[in-house]
C-alpha positions as CSV (number, residue, x, y, z in Angstrom):
1,M,8.1,16.9,15.1
2,L,4.2,17.0,15.0
3,T,3.2,19.6,17.7
4,D,0.2,19.7,19.9
5,R,-0.9,22.8,18.1
6,Q,-0.9,21.0,14.7
7,L,-2.8,18.0,16.1
8,A,-5.4,20.2,17.6
9,R,-5.8,22.2,14.4
10,I,-6.6,19.0,12.5
11,T,-9.2,18.1,15.0
12,T,-10.7,21.6,15.0
13,T,-10.9,21.7,11.2
14,R,-12.6,18.3,11.2
15,A,-15.1,19.5,13.8
16,R,-15.8,23.0,12.5
17,S,-14.8,23.2,8.8
18,P,-14.8,19.7,7.3
19,E,-15.2,21.3,3.8
20,K,-11.5,22.4,4.1
21,I,-10.5,18.7,3.5
22,A,-11.8,18.8,0.0
23,E,-10.2,22.3,-0.5
24,A,-6.9,20.9,0.6
25,A,-7.2,18.1,-2.0
26,E,-8.1,20.6,-4.6
27,K,-5.1,22.8,-3.8
28,R,-2.6,19.9,-3.5
29,V,0.3,20.3,-5.9
30,R,0.3,17.1,-7.9
31,P,3.4,15.6,-9.6
32,N,3.6,15.7,-13.4
33,T,2.8,12.0,-13.5
34,P,1.8,9.5,-10.8
35,F,4.9,7.4,-11.6
36,D,8.1,9.0,-12.9
37,D,9.1,7.8,-16.3
38,D,12.8,7.7,-15.5
39,E,13.0,6.6,-12.0
40,R,11.5,3.8,-10.0
41,D,9.1,4.6,-7.2
42,L,9.1,4.5,-3.5
43,I,5.6,4.7,-2.1
44,I,5.0,4.8,1.7
45,A,2.0,2.5,2.8
46,A,-0.1,3.4,5.8
47,D,-3.4,1.6,5.4
48,H,-2.9,-1.1,8.1
49,P,-4.8,0.6,11.0
50,A,-8.2,0.6,9.2
51,R,-8.0,-3.3,9.0
52,G,-7.2,-3.5,12.6
53,A,-3.6,-4.5,11.8
54,L,-1.8,-2.4,14.5
55,R,1.0,-4.7,15.5
56,I,4.7,-3.9,15.0
57,G,6.9,-6.7,16.2
58,M,6.0,-7.5,19.8
59,N,4.0,-4.3,20.3
60,P,0.3,-5.2,19.4
61,M,-0.8,-1.5,19.4
62,A,2.2,0.2,17.8
63,M,0.3,1.9,15.0
64,A,-2.6,2.9,17.3
65,N,-0.9,6.3,18.2
66,R,-2.1,8.5,15.4
67,R,0.2,11.4,16.3
68,D,3.2,9.1,16.3
69,L,2.1,7.6,12.9
70,L,1.6,11.0,11.3
71,R,5.0,12.2,12.5
72,R,6.7,9.2,11.0
73,L,4.8,9.7,7.7
74,C,5.8,13.3,7.6
75,V,9.4,12.4,8.1
76,A,9.2,9.7,5.3
77,L,7.3,11.8,2.8
78,A,9.8,14.7,3.1
79,R,12.8,12.5,2.2
80,P,14.2,12.7,-1.4
81,G,13.4,9.7,-3.5
82,V,9.9,9.1,-1.9
83,T,7.3,9.5,-4.7
84,G,4.1,8.7,-3.1
85,V,1.8,7.4,-0.3
86,L,-0.9,4.8,0.1
87,G,-3.5,5.1,2.8
88,T,-7.1,5.2,3.9
89,P,-9.3,8.4,4.0
90,D,-8.6,9.3,7.6
91,I,-4.8,9.1,7.3
92,L,-4.7,10.8,3.9
93,E,-6.9,13.6,4.9
94,D,-4.8,14.2,8.0
95,L,-1.7,14.5,5.7
96,L,-3.7,16.8,3.3
97,L,-4.4,19.2,6.3
98,L,-0.7,19.0,7.3
99,G,0.3,19.9,3.7
100,A,2.4,16.8,3.4
101,L,1.1,15.5,0.1
102,N,2.4,18.1,-2.3
103,D,4.4,16.7,-5.2
104,R,3.6,13.2,-4.1
105,S,1.4,10.6,-5.9
106,V,-1.5,9.5,-3.7
107,F,-3.2,6.1,-3.7
108,G,-6.4,5.4,-1.8
109,S,-6.8,2.0,-0.1
110,M,-10.1,0.5,-1.0
111,N,-11.0,-2.8,0.7
112,R,-10.4,-2.8,4.5
113,G,-13.4,-4.9,5.6
114,G,-11.4,-8.2,6.0
115,L,-10.4,-7.3,9.5
116,A,-7.1,-8.9,10.7
117,G,-8.0,-12.1,12.7
118,A,-11.7,-12.0,12.0
119,V,-13.6,-15.2,10.9
120,F,-14.9,-13.2,8.0
121,E,-11.4,-11.9,7.0
122,L,-11.6,-13.4,3.6
123,D,-14.8,-11.5,2.8
124,D,-12.7,-8.4,2.2
125,R,-15.5,-5.8,1.7
126,F,-14.8,-2.5,0.0
127,T,-15.4,-0.2,3.0
128,S,-12.9,2.6,2.2
129,Y,-12.4,4.5,-1.1
130,D,-14.0,3.8,-4.3
131,A,-13.0,4.9,-7.8
132,R,-15.3,7.8,-7.8
133,S,-14.1,9.2,-4.5
134,I,-10.5,8.7,-5.6
135,A,-11.0,10.6,-8.8
136,R,-12.9,13.3,-6.9
137,S,-10.0,13.8,-4.5
138,G,-7.6,14.2,-7.5
139,F,-5.6,11.1,-6.4
140,D,-3.7,8.8,-8.7
141,G,-5.1,5.4,-8.1
142,G,-6.6,2.8,-5.8
143,K,-5.1,-0.2,-4.0
144,M,-6.9,-3.5,-3.2
145,L,-6.0,-6.5,-1.3
146,L,-7.0,-9.9,-2.9
147,R,-6.5,-13.1,-0.8
148,I,-7.6,-16.3,-2.5
149,D,-8.5,-19.4,-0.4
150,Y,-9.7,-22.3,-2.6
151,S,-11.5,-23.9,0.4
152,D,-13.4,-20.8,1.4
153,E,-16.4,-19.8,-0.8
154,R,-16.2,-16.2,0.6
155,T,-13.2,-15.7,-1.8
156,E,-15.6,-15.5,-4.7
157,A,-17.2,-12.2,-3.5
158,T,-13.8,-10.6,-3.0
159,I,-12.6,-11.6,-6.4
160,A,-15.8,-10.2,-8.1
161,A,-15.5,-7.0,-6.1
162,C,-11.8,-6.5,-7.1
163,A,-12.6,-7.0,-10.7
164,R,-15.3,-4.3,-10.5
165,A,-12.8,-2.0,-8.9
166,V,-10.2,-2.6,-11.5
167,T,-12.8,-1.7,-14.2
168,D,-14.1,1.4,-12.3
169,L,-10.6,2.7,-11.9
170,A,-9.7,2.1,-15.5
171,D,-12.8,4.0,-16.5
172,E,-11.4,6.9,-14.6
173,K,-8.0,6.4,-16.1
174,L,-6.6,5.7,-12.6
175,V,-4.0,3.0,-11.6
176,A,-5.5,-0.2,-10.0
177,M,-2.8,-1.5,-7.6
178,V,-3.8,-5.2,-6.8
179,E,-2.0,-7.1,-4.0
180,P,-2.8,-10.8,-4.5
181,F,-2.1,-13.8,-2.3
182,V,-3.1,-17.4,-2.2
183,S,-4.0,-17.9,1.4
184,H,-4.9,-20.7,3.9
185,R,-6.2,-21.2,7.3
186,I,-3.6,-22.7,9.6
187,E,-5.0,-23.5,13.1
188,G,-7.8,-20.9,12.4
189,R,-5.4,-18.2,11.3
190,L,-5.4,-16.8,7.8
191,T,-1.9,-17.2,6.4
192,N,-0.5,-16.1,3.1
193,D,1.2,-18.8,1.0
194,L,4.6,-17.4,-0.1
195,S,5.7,-20.4,-2.2
196,V,6.7,-19.9,-5.8
197,E,3.6,-21.8,-7.1
198,A,1.2,-19.8,-5.0
199,A,2.7,-16.5,-5.6
200,T,2.8,-17.1,-9.4
201,T,-0.8,-18.3,-9.3
202,A,-2.0,-15.2,-7.3
203,M,-0.3,-12.9,-9.7
204,S,-1.7,-14.7,-12.8
205,I,-5.3,-14.4,-11.4
206,A,-5.0,-10.8,-10.5
207,S,-3.5,-9.9,-13.9
208,G,-6.8,-10.9,-15.6
209,L,-9.2,-9.0,-13.4
210,G,-11.6,-6.4,-14.8
211,N,-12.5,-5.6,-18.5
212,T,-9.0,-4.1,-19.1
213,S,-5.5,-4.5,-17.6
214,A,-4.3,-1.2,-19.1
215,Y,-4.2,0.5,-15.7
216,T,-3.4,-2.5,-13.5
217,W,-0.3,-2.7,-11.5
218,L,0.7,-5.6,-9.1
219,K,1.9,-5.2,-5.6
220,V,3.7,-8.5,-4.5
221,P,5.9,-9.8,-1.8
222,V,9.6,-10.6,-2.3
223,I,9.9,-14.5,-2.5
224,G,13.0,-16.2,-1.3
225,D,16.1,-14.1,-1.4
226,G,14.8,-11.9,-4.2
227,G,17.1,-13.5,-6.8
228,D,16.4,-16.3,-9.4
229,V,13.3,-17.6,-7.5
230,M,11.7,-14.1,-7.6
231,A,12.7,-13.7,-11.2
232,H,10.8,-16.9,-12.0
233,V,7.6,-15.6,-10.1
234,L,7.8,-12.2,-11.9
235,S,8.1,-13.8,-15.3
236,C,4.4,-14.7,-15.2
237,T,3.2,-11.1,-16.2
238,T,4.2,-8.1,-18.2
239,L,2.2,-5.8,-15.8
240,P,4.2,-3.2,-13.8
241,T,5.1,-4.6,-10.4
242,L,5.8,-3.0,-7.1
243,L,7.5,-4.9,-4.3
244,L,5.8,-4.8,-0.9
245,G,7.9,-4.5,2.2
246,G,6.2,-6.9,4.6
247,E,6.8,-7.4,8.3
248,V,9.4,-5.4,10.3
249,T,12.5,-7.7,10.8
250,A,15.4,-7.4,13.2
251,N,17.9,-7.8,10.3
252,Q,17.0,-4.9,8.2
253,D,20.2,-5.1,6.1
254,A,19.1,-8.6,4.9
255,T,15.7,-7.2,4.0
256,F,17.3,-4.4,2.0
257,E,19.6,-6.9,0.2
258,R,16.5,-9.0,-0.8
259,W,14.8,-5.9,-2.2
260,A,17.9,-5.0,-4.2
261,R,18.1,-8.3,-5.9
262,A,14.2,-8.3,-6.7
263,L,14.5,-4.8,-8.1
264,R,16.8,-6.0,-10.9
265,H,13.9,-7.6,-12.7
266,P,12.7,-5.5,-15.7
267,T,9.0,-5.4,-14.7
268,V,9.6,-4.2,-11.2
269,R,8.9,-0.4,-11.0
270,G,9.7,0.2,-7.4
271,L,8.7,-0.4,-3.8
272,V,5.5,0.0,-1.7
273,V,6.7,-0.2,2.0
274,G,5.0,0.7,5.2
275,R,5.9,-0.7,8.6
276,S,9.5,-1.8,7.5
277,L,10.4,1.9,6.9
278,L,8.1,3.7,9.3
279,Y,9.1,1.5,12.3
280,P,12.6,0.4,11.7
281,P,14.3,-1.6,14.5
282,D,16.6,1.4,15.3
283,G,13.8,4.0,15.2
284,D,15.5,6.1,12.6
285,V,12.8,6.6,9.9
286,A,14.8,9.0,7.7
287,K,17.7,6.6,7.6
288,A,15.6,3.6,6.6
289,V,13.8,5.6,4.0
290,D,17.1,7.0,2.5
291,T,18.5,3.5,2.4
292,A,15.5,2.1,0.5
293,A,15.5,5.1,-1.9
294,G,19.2,4.4,-2.5
295,L,18.3,0.9,-3.8
296,L,16.2,2.5,-6.6
């Protein structure tokens, strides 16, 4: 349980001794490698709030309570089988000050400017980490969201920015985790196309970004039931692939089954899951995380 004292200490440190954040990053005990050679990886994602995506199910502000979010993250990160975390500076720095990032790989979320529901959502600016700050913090890589709408010219700027970020991360020998989608506007709302053709196209485009793919990993949704259809999608690349968790669903068991089937493909290295594990329907974070870890 995250106490009032701990929460107050984070705020006091930020107000009076902000340099301690960099000191905490410097002192963080790092894993031997960002990705274990023998095991698949379970990375907890918590970069949604910075894009204004706070909804969980029917609650539009579920992720707005930072104390509650940090409590859930600390529970998840303490479970065996969890290898890392993905977040924006504010969240990762809170976790650093709580001492929750030791022996965990850490990935900085980079482009959060495409605010959820905004008319400019596709112009997904890099408003968070860059390769230099990720390297300075001693983290293991950066994640970027790439949504491609063939009918919106703003897509071009995001593609170019993602390509530069892949190159910059590779120059630092850091993982570039790219999350690609083909997207469309439906009644004004940006929606990701999860068809086989669209998912395969998005992955193919993302694989070729930057001046090298040596450090590029893909973060992709599970298509269909995770079986043969997903295998067909994943066959388009040899890049290491991580499966994203997606929205919270009432039928968590069915979600776990889909993940289990998709994890059988040889290029899949693990899971990057946020809301599905941090806000499970029954509220038991530890149980949800342990179940996901068991799939690996």
